[in-house]
C-alpha positions as a LaTeX table, in Angstrom:
\begin{tabular}{lrrr}
\hline
Residue & $x$ (\AA) & $y$ (\AA) & $z$ (\AA) \\
\hline
Unk1 & $-21.77$ & 13.10 & $-1.38$ \\
Unk2 & $-23.22$ & 12.44 & 1.68 \\
Unk3 & $-23.13$ & 14.66 & 4.80 \\
Unk4 & $-20.60$ & 13.72 & 6.94 \\
Unk5 & $-21.05$ & 12.14 & 10.06 \\
Unk6 & $-19.81$ & 14.07 & 12.82 \\
Unk7 & $-15.93$ & 12.91 & 13.67 \\
Unk8 & $-16.00$ & 10.41 & 16.68 \\
Unk9 & $-15.71$ & 11.84 & 20.46 \\
Unk10 & $-11.79$ & 11.39 & 21.38 \\
Unk11 & $-11.15$ & 8.23 & 23.36 \\
Unk12 & $-10.97$ & 9.72 & 26.64 \\
Unk13 & $-14.71$ & 11.92 & 26.29 \\
Unk14 & $-15.39$ & 15.38 & 27.43 \\
Unk15 & $-15.92$ & 14.19 & 31.03 \\
Unk16 & $-13.02$ & 12.37 & 30.88 \\
Unk17 & $-10.33$ & 12.75 & 34.61 \\
Unk18 & $-8.08$ & 10.07 & 33.30 \\
Unk19 & $-4.53$ & 11.35 & 31.19 \\
Unk20 & $-4.74$ & 11.59 & 27.43 \\
Unk21 & $-3.82$ & 8.16 & 25.71 \\
Unk22 & $-1.04$ & 8.25 & 23.26 \\
Unk23 & $-1.87$ & 8.30 & 20.21 \\
Unk24 & $-1.69$ & 5.67 & 17.85 \\
Unk25 & 1.13 & 5.39 & 15.39 \\
Unk26 & 0.54 & 4.55 & 11.39 \\
Unk27 & 3.40 & 3.48 & 9.27 \\
Unk28 & 3.66 & 4.07 & 5.70 \\
Unk29 & 5.61 & 5.35 & 2.99 \\
Unk30 & 5.27 & 7.58 & $-0.24$ \\
Unk31 & 3.08 & 4.98 & $-2.76$ \\
Unk32 & 0.15 & 7.38 & $-4.00$ \\
Unk33 & $-2.23$ & 5.01 & $-2.68$ \\
Unk34 & $-1.69$ & 5.93 & 0.67 \\
Unk35 & $-1.44$ & 9.74 & 0.32 \\
Unk36 & $-5.13$ & 10.47 & 1.12 \\
Unk37 & $-3.97$ & 9.56 & 4.55 \\
Unk38 & $-1.94$ & 12.17 & 4.15 \\
Unk39 & $-4.49$ & 14.48 & 2.61 \\
Unk40 & $-6.22$ & 14.17 & 5.48 \\
Unk41 & $-3.68$ & 15.23 & 7.75 \\
Unk42 & $-3.33$ & 18.30 & 5.21 \\
Unk43 & $-7.12$ & 19.21 & 6.23 \\
Unk44 & $-6.90$ & 18.38 & 10.07 \\
Unk45 & $-9.08$ & 15.79 & 9.90 \\
Unk46 & $-6.98$ & 13.46 & 11.71 \\
Unk47 & $-6.25$ & 14.77 & 15.93 \\
Unk48 & $-2.86$ & 14.37 & 16.19 \\
Unk49 & $-3.66$ & 13.45 & 19.92 \\
Unk50 & $-5.59$ & 10.63 & 18.54 \\
Unk51 & $-4.01$ & 9.50 & 15.30 \\
Unk52 & $-0.23$ & 9.98 & 14.02 \\
Unk53 & 1.11 & 8.82 & 10.57 \\
Unk54 & 4.99 & 7.64 & 10.64 \\
Unk55 & 6.58 & 8.40 & 7.25 \\
Unk56 & 9.30 & 5.12 & 6.59 \\
Unk57 & 11.48 & 4.51 & 3.42 \\
Unk58 & 9.86 & 1.75 & 2.43 \\
Unk59 & 6.79 & $-0.72$ & 2.84 \\
Unk60 & 10.00 & $-3.26$ & 3.84 \\
Unk61 & 10.34 & $-0.71$ & 7.09 \\
Unk62 & 6.88 & $-0.34$ & 7.60 \\
Unk63 & 6.57 & $-3.93$ & 7.97 \\
Unk64 & 9.61 & $-4.41$ & 10.45 \\
Unk65 & 8.06 & $-1.60$ & 12.68 \\
Unk66 & 4.31 & $-3.63$ & 12.71 \\
Unk67 & 6.22 & $-6.63$ & 13.37 \\
Unk68 & 8.06 & $-5.53$ & 15.92 \\
Unk69 & 5.57 & $-3.76$ & 17.91 \\
Unk70 & 7.10 & $-0.10$ & 17.27 \\
Unk71 & 3.52 & 1.00 & 15.64 \\
Unk72 & 0.62 & $-0.89$ & 15.58 \\
Unk73 & $-0.67$ & $-0.21$ & 11.99 \\
Unk74 & 1.25 & $-0.10$ & 8.72 \\
Unk75 & 0.16 & 0.55 & 5.19 \\
Unk76 & 1.12 & $-2.46$ & 3.95 \\
Unk77 & 0.38 & $-4.72$ & 0.52 \\
Unk78 & $-1.60$ & $-7.51$ & 0.97 \\
Unk79 & 0.84 & $-9.98$ & 0.79 \\
Unk80 & 3.14 & $-8.22$ & 3.50 \\
Unk81 & 0.02 & $-8.95$ & 5.45 \\
Unk82 & 0.36 & $-12.06$ & 4.82 \\
Unk83 & 3.76 & $-12.40$ & 5.46 \\
Unk84 & 3.08 & $-10.90$ & 8.86 \\
Unk85 & 0.35 & $-13.16$ & 10.00 \\
Unk86 & 2.50 & $-16.13$ & 8.61 \\
Unk87 & 5.29 & $-14.64$ & 10.54 \\
Unk88 & 2.81 & $-15.18$ & 13.70 \\
Unk89 & 1.81 & $-11.68$ & 14.35 \\
Unk90 & $-1.99$ & $-11.43$ & 14.23 \\
Unk91 & $-2.88$ & $-8.42$ & 12.13 \\
Unk92 & $-5.99$ & $-7.44$ & 10.59 \\
Unk93 & $-7.28$ & $-5.16$ & 7.36 \\
Unk94 & $-9.40$ & $-2.60$ & 8.63 \\
Unk95 & $-9.13$ & $-0.66$ & 5.54 \\
Unk96 & $-8.74$ & $-1.51$ & 1.57 \\
Unk97 & $-6.96$ & 1.38 & $-0.18$ \\
Unk98 & $-6.69$ & 0.51 & $-3.52$ \\
Unk99 & $-6.31$ & $-2.16$ & $-6.05$ \\
Unk100 & $-3.44$ & $-1.84$ & $-8.70$ \\
Unk101 & $-4.25$ & $-1.31$ & $-12.02$ \\
Unk102 & $-1.26$ & 0.29 & $-13.66$ \\
Unk103 & 0.93 & 2.06 & $-10.67$ \\
Unk104 & 2.95 & $-1.09$ & $-10.00$ \\
Unk105 & 5.16 & $-1.69$ & $-13.14$ \\
Unk106 & 8.04 & $-3.00$ & $-14.45$ \\
Unk107 & 10.65 & 0.12 & $-16.27$ \\
Unk108 & 13.44 & $-0.59$ & $-18.89$ \\
Unk109 & 16.13 & 1.40 & $-20.07$ \\
Unk110 & 16.02 & 2.30 & $-23.94$ \\
Unk111 & 17.98 & $-0.82$ & $-24.62$ \\
Unk112 & 15.67 & $-2.96$ & $-23.11$ \\
Unk113 & 12.96 & $-2.76$ & $-26.05$ \\
Unk114 & 11.00 & $-6.17$ & $-25.53$ \\
Unk115 & 10.53 & $-8.69$ & $-22.56$ \\
Unk116 & 13.24 & $-10.78$ & $-24.89$ \\
Unk117 & 15.78 & $-8.41$ & $-24.17$ \\
Unk118 & 15.61 & $-8.84$ & $-20.28$ \\
Unk119 & 18.09 & $-12.27$ & $-20.91$ \\
Unk120 & 21.26 & $-11.38$ & $-18.92$ \\
Unk121 & 20.28 & $-7.82$ & $-17.87$ \\
Unk122 & 20.37 & $-6.27$ & $-14.37$ \\
Unk123 & 17.09 & $-6.60$ & $-12.90$ \\
Unk124 & 16.29 & $-4.54$ & $-9.47$ \\
Unk125 & 14.01 & $-5.65$ & $-7.29$ \\
Unk126 & 12.71 & $-4.70$ & $-3.74$ \\
Unk127 & 13.38 & $-7.99$ & $-1.53$ \\
Unk128 & 9.50 & $-8.13$ & $-0.77$ \\
Unk129 & 6.72 & $-10.84$ & $-1.67$ \\
Unk130 & 5.69 & $-8.07$ & $-4.13$ \\
Unk131 & 8.79 & $-7.81$ & $-5.37$ \\
Unk132 & 9.23 & $-11.66$ & $-5.65$ \\
Unk133 & 5.95 & $-11.89$ & $-7.85$ \\
Unk134 & 6.15 & $-9.21$ & $-10.33$ \\
Unk135 & 9.51 & $-10.80$ & $-10.45$ \\
Unk136 & 7.94 & $-14.51$ & $-10.99$ \\
Unk137 & 5.42 & $-13.06$ & $-13.67$ \\
Unk138 & 7.85 & $-11.16$ & $-15.50$ \\
Unk139 & 10.10 & $-13.71$ & $-16.15$ \\
Unk140 & 6.80 & $-16.06$ & $-17.36$ \\
Unk141 & 5.89 & $-13.51$ & $-19.45$ \\
Unk142 & 9.52 & $-13.02$ & $-20.78$ \\
Unk143 & 9.67 & $-17.34$ & $-20.81$ \\
Unk144 & 12.93 & $-17.10$ & $-18.92$ \\
Unk145 & 14.09 & $-18.51$ & $-15.36$ \\
Unk146 & 15.58 & $-16.86$ & $-12.55$ \\
Unk147 & 19.11 & $-17.70$ & $-14.14$ \\
Unk148 & 18.55 & $-16.26$ & $-16.99$ \\
Unk149 & 18.74 & $-12.81$ & $-15.40$ \\
Unk150 & 21.01 & $-11.24$ & $-12.43$ \\
Unk151 & 18.79 & $-10.34$ & $-9.60$ \\
Unk152 & 19.68 & $-7.00$ & $-7.91$ \\
Unk153 & 18.12 & $-6.59$ & $-4.20$ \\
Unk154 & 17.02 & $-2.62$ & $-4.05$ \\
Unk155 & 15.16 & $-1.05$ & $-1.49$ \\
Unk156 & 12.18 & 1.07 & $-3.00$ \\
Unk157 & 14.00 & 4.66 & $-2.10$ \\
Unk158 & 17.10 & 3.55 & $-4.24$ \\
Unk159 & 15.43 & 2.27 & $-7.06$ \\
Unk160 & 15.87 & 6.14 & $-9.12$ \\
Unk161 & 19.30 & 6.12 & $-7.74$ \\
Unk162 & 20.18 & 2.73 & $-9.09$ \\
Unk163 & 18.28 & 2.91 & $-12.41$ \\
Unk164 & 20.77 & 6.89 & $-12.95$ \\
Unk165 & 23.40 & 5.05 & $-11.82$ \\
Unk166 & 23.34 & 2.23 & $-14.24$ \\
Unk167 & 23.79 & $-0.43$ & $-11.16$ \\
Unk168 & 20.60 & $-1.79$ & $-12.83$ \\
Unk169 & 18.90 & $-2.42$ & $-16.11$ \\
Unk170 & 15.41 & $-2.63$ & $-15.18$ \\
Unk171 & 13.74 & $-1.85$ & $-12.06$ \\
Unk172 & 9.99 & $-3.16$ & $-10.66$ \\
Unk173 & 8.82 & $-0.31$ & $-9.22$ \\
Unk174 & 5.52 & 1.57 & $-8.18$ \\
Unk175 & 4.65 & 5.65 & $-7.99$ \\
Unk176 & 6.11 & 8.00 & $-7.46$ \\
Unk177 & 10.15 & 6.43 & $-8.54$ \\
Unk178 & 7.84 & 5.13 & $-11.64$ \\
Unk179 & 7.54 & 8.70 & $-12.57$ \\
Unk180 & 10.48 & 10.06 & $-11.68$ \\
Unk181 & 12.19 & 7.29 & $-14.03$ \\
Unk182 & 10.20 & 8.01 & $-16.93$ \\
Unk183 & 11.54 & 11.76 & $-16.56$ \\
Unk184 & 14.99 & 9.93 & $-16.89$ \\
Unk185 & 13.74 & 8.27 & $-19.90$ \\
Unk186 & 12.90 & 4.53 & $-18.76$ \\
Unk187 & 10.04 & 3.13 & $-20.35$ \\
Unk188 & 7.46 & 0.37 & $-18.70$ \\
Unk189 & 7.30 & $-3.07$ & $-19.89$ \\
Unk190 & 4.97 & $-4.62$ & $-17.82$ \\
Unk191 & 2.28 & $-3.37$ & $-15.49$ \\
Unk192 & $-0.53$ & $-4.65$ & $-12.90$ \\
Unk193 & $-3.32$ & $-4.05$ & $-15.62$ \\
Unk194 & $-1.99$ & $-7.75$ & $-16.19$ \\
Unk195 & $-2.05$ & $-8.66$ & $-12.67$ \\
Unk196 & $-6.00$ & $-8.39$ & $-11.78$ \\
Unk197 & $-6.49$ & $-9.40$ & $-8.26$ \\
Unk198 & $-2.92$ & $-9.85$ & $-6.73$ \\
Unk199 & $-1.34$ & $-5.87$ & $-5.68$ \\
Unk200 & $-4.12$ & $-4.15$ & $-3.13$ \\
Unk201 & $-3.01$ & $-2.37$ & $-0.60$ \\
Unk202 & $-4.70$ & $-2.50$ & 3.27 \\
Unk203 & $-4.14$ & $-0.65$ & 6.16 \\
Unk204 & $-3.16$ & $-3.55$ & 8.73 \\
Unk205 & $-3.77$ & $-3.36$ & 12.34 \\
Unk206 & $-2.03$ & $-5.66$ & 14.89 \\
Unk207 & $-5.67$ & $-7.37$ & 16.79 \\
Unk208 & $-3.68$ & $-6.43$ & 19.69 \\
Unk209 & $-3.66$ & $-3.17$ & 19.57 \\
Unk210 & $-7.62$ & $-3.44$ & 18.93 \\
Unk211 & $-10.20$ & $-3.51$ & 22.10 \\
Unk212 & $-8.69$ & $-0.56$ & 24.05 \\
Unk213 & $-8.39$ & 1.78 & 21.27 \\
Unk214 & $-11.71$ & 1.47 & 19.06 \\
Unk215 & $-12.34$ & 5.44 & 19.43 \\
Unk216 & $-9.15$ & 6.11 & 17.74 \\
Unk217 & $-9.61$ & 3.86 & 14.25 \\
Unk218 & $-12.42$ & 4.63 & 13.72 \\
Unk219 & $-11.19$ & 8.61 & 14.19 \\
Unk220 & $-8.85$ & 7.83 & 12.40 \\
Unk221 & $-10.99$ & 6.31 & 9.00 \\
Unk222 & $-13.54$ & 8.95 & 9.61 \\
Unk223 & $-10.62$ & 11.42 & 8.25 \\
Unk224 & $-9.61$ & 9.51 & 6.05 \\
Unk225 & $-12.88$ & 9.01 & 4.30 \\
Unk226 & $-13.38$ & 12.93 & 4.87 \\
Unk227 & $-10.15$ & 12.95 & 2.93 \\
Unk228 & $-11.33$ & 10.51 & 0.02 \\
Unk229 & $-14.50$ & 12.75 & $-0.44$ \\
Unk230 & $-12.38$ & 16.15 & $-0.56$ \\
Unk231 & $-9.97$ & 14.36 & $-3.26$ \\
Unk232 & $-13.05$ & 12.84 & $-5.54$ \\
Unk233 & $-14.68$ & 16.47 & $-5.14$ \\
Unk234 & $-11.40$ & 18.72 & $-5.61$ \\
Unk235 & $-8.59$ & 16.55 & $-7.27$ \\
Unk236 & $-6.56$ & 19.18 & $-8.64$ \\
Unk237 & $-6.43$ & 20.77 & $-4.91$ \\
Unk238 & $-5.98$ & 17.27 & $-3.13$ \\
Unk239 & $-3.12$ & 16.38 & $-5.10$ \\
Unk240 & $-1.18$ & 20.06 & $-4.11$ \\
Unk241 & $-1.58$ & 18.95 & $-0.78$ \\
Unk242 & $-0.02$ & 15.38 & $-1.30$ \\
Unk243 & 2.25 & 16.32 & $-3.77$ \\
Unk244 & 5.42 & 16.85 & $-1.43$ \\
Unk245 & 4.45 & 13.56 & 0.82 \\
Unk246 & 4.58 & 11.61 & $-2.72$ \\
Unk247 & 7.92 & 13.65 & $-3.94$ \\
Unk248 & 5.70 & 14.02 & $-7.57$ \\
Unk249 & 4.66 & 17.29 & $-8.80$ \\
Unk250 & 0.30 & 17.71 & $-8.39$ \\
Unk251 & 0.06 & 16.53 & $-12.17$ \\
Unk252 & 2.00 & 13.68 & $-11.51$ \\
Unk253 & 0.27 & 12.67 & $-8.13$ \\
Unk254 & $-2.66$ & 12.93 & $-10.85$ \\
Unk255 & $-1.50$ & 10.84 & $-13.02$ \\
Unk256 & 0.16 & 8.18 & $-11.06$ \\
Unk257 & $-4.35$ & 8.41 & $-9.27$ \\
Unk258 & $-4.79$ & 7.24 & $-13.03$ \\
Unk259 & $-2.59$ & 3.55 & $-12.13$ \\
Unk260 & $-4.78$ & 2.67 & $-9.16$ \\
Unk261 & $-8.62$ & 1.62 & $-8.26$ \\
Unk262 & $-9.18$ & 3.88 & $-4.79$ \\
Unk263 & $-11.70$ & 1.98 & $-2.98$ \\
Unk264 & $-14.17$ & 4.33 & $-1.05$ \\
Unk265 & $-16.45$ & 3.44 & 1.61 \\
Unk266 & $-18.61$ & 0.88 & $-0.30$ \\
Unk267 & $-16.63$ & $-0.66$ & $-2.02$ \\
Unk268 & $-14.44$ & $-1.39$ & 1.37 \\
Unk269 & $-17.65$ & $-2.84$ & 2.86 \\
Unk270 & $-17.70$ & $-5.04$ & $-0.52$ \\
Unk271 & $-13.77$ & $-5.67$ & 0.26 \\
Unk272 & $-14.09$ & $-6.46$ & 4.27 \\
Unk273 & $-17.27$ & $-7.52$ & 4.81 \\
Unk274 & $-19.11$ & $-10.80$ & 4.74 \\
Unk275 & $-18.51$ & $-14.16$ & 4.05 \\
Unk276 & $-17.67$ & $-13.71$ & 0.20 \\
Unk277 & $-15.58$ & $-10.34$ & 1.07 \\
Unk278 & $-13.84$ & $-9.41$ & $-1.97$ \\
Unk279 & $-10.50$ & $-9.36$ & 0.71 \\
Unk280 & $-10.75$ & $-13.46$ & 1.35 \\
Unk281 & $-11.01$ & $-13.65$ & $-2.34$ \\
Unk282 & $-7.62$ & $-11.85$ & $-3.54$ \\
Unk283 & $-6.51$ & $-13.43$ & $-0.39$ \\
Unk284 & $-6.90$ & $-16.85$ & $-1.52$ \\
Unk285 & $-5.49$ & $-16.06$ & $-4.99$ \\
Unk286 & $-1.89$ & $-14.06$ & $-3.62$ \\
Unk287 & $-2.12$ & $-16.81$ & $-1.15$ \\
Unk288 & $-1.67$ & $-19.57$ & $-3.60$ \\
Unk289 & 0.95 & $-18.05$ & $-5.57$ \\
Unk290 & 2.99 & $-17.05$ & $-3.15$ \\
Unk291 & 2.69 & $-20.91$ & $-1.70$ \\
Unk292 & 3.76 & $-21.89$ & $-5.02$ \\
Unk293 & 6.39 & $-19.66$ & $-5.35$ \\
Unk294 & 7.88 & $-20.72$ & $-1.99$ \\
Unk295 & 7.45 & $-17.13$ & $-0.64$ \\
Unk296 & 4.79 & $-18.75$ & 2.10 \\
Unk297 & 5.67 & $-22.37$ & 3.98 \\
Unk298 & 1.89 & $-22.91$ & 3.50 \\
Unk299 & $-1.68$ & $-21.86$ & 2.78 \\
Unk300 & $-2.20$ & $-19.25$ & 4.41 \\
Unk301 & $-4.73$ & $-19.22$ & 7.40 \\
Unk302 & $-7.38$ & $-16.27$ & 6.39 \\
Unk303 & $-9.65$ & $-16.36$ & 10.14 \\
Unk304 & $-10.18$ & $-13.01$ & 11.06 \\
Unk305 & $-8.43$ & $-11.47$ & 7.98 \\
Unk306 & $-11.07$ & $-8.63$ & 7.49 \\
Unk307 & $-11.76$ & $-6.85$ & 10.61 \\
Unk308 & $-14.34$ & $-4.01$ & 8.67 \\
Unk309 & $-16.02$ & $-2.88$ & 11.99 \\
Unk310 & $-14.31$ & 0.59 & 12.34 \\
Unk311 & $-15.66$ & 1.67 & 9.05 \\
Unk312 & $-18.32$ & 4.60 & 9.58 \\
Unk313 & $-21.67$ & 4.64 & 8.67 \\
Unk314 & $-21.97$ & 7.37 & 6.25 \\
Unk315 & $-19.12$ & 9.34 & 4.44 \\
\hline
\end{tabular}
């Protein structure tokens, strides 16, 4: 691990005669891939006067907070970022958290043994682009149409309860809910390892919040990558600190991370920087699938999708 750079100077500076500005607000939920932001806060790598985390019950709620301007930044999936942009909000990815490699999963009651048993079953799914993408791929894998199953809209914070109450037979979900469902006897029918490039988590920031808050975003990312280094070097300690936010035990946090590929600083440069940035390539794939599935009215405009300028020089 390289030597950490000093945390960037706070935006009001040492000499500052001006009043301190409000901290930038970041919306996020309990998805394990966002957990290093909580770790950064726990380790005091983030100054509360510069950047503050706001927990929401679901990505849907985070996305609406971003669209409505209640927060300038939100942790979202790539498909959600494309939806935000189609809706007229110029939001850009300044950080890639992870790519899902099994953590997004279709969990089923033991009575649903194989994909063939899905016919006529109640499938709980969040009303998001990601939920629709997963449902579309699930039905395709099972050789079924939407008319062959019963779609039950369920937000992420109710996935476990809906299953426990037998309101649904199957849930399209992710960590930490997937681990909680396993504890209730559910098993995985399909996971994101069979959906390469489709599920990528990013930190989306409104473009109108960038020009006057450069130091804040740099402070946030510097703190994030310091936490990344702590997690990489001391995963058990990091897991204990993150566990309360993920609503899991420390052991379950470690297991949940096994289902995602986290992007370090070098990985983020590959995802975000240059004409051949990986995120552009994934966005083309995701945008095409969403357009074909009528989740987007048109192919997405990917101009200025990536904003790598806030990445630290070293971590």
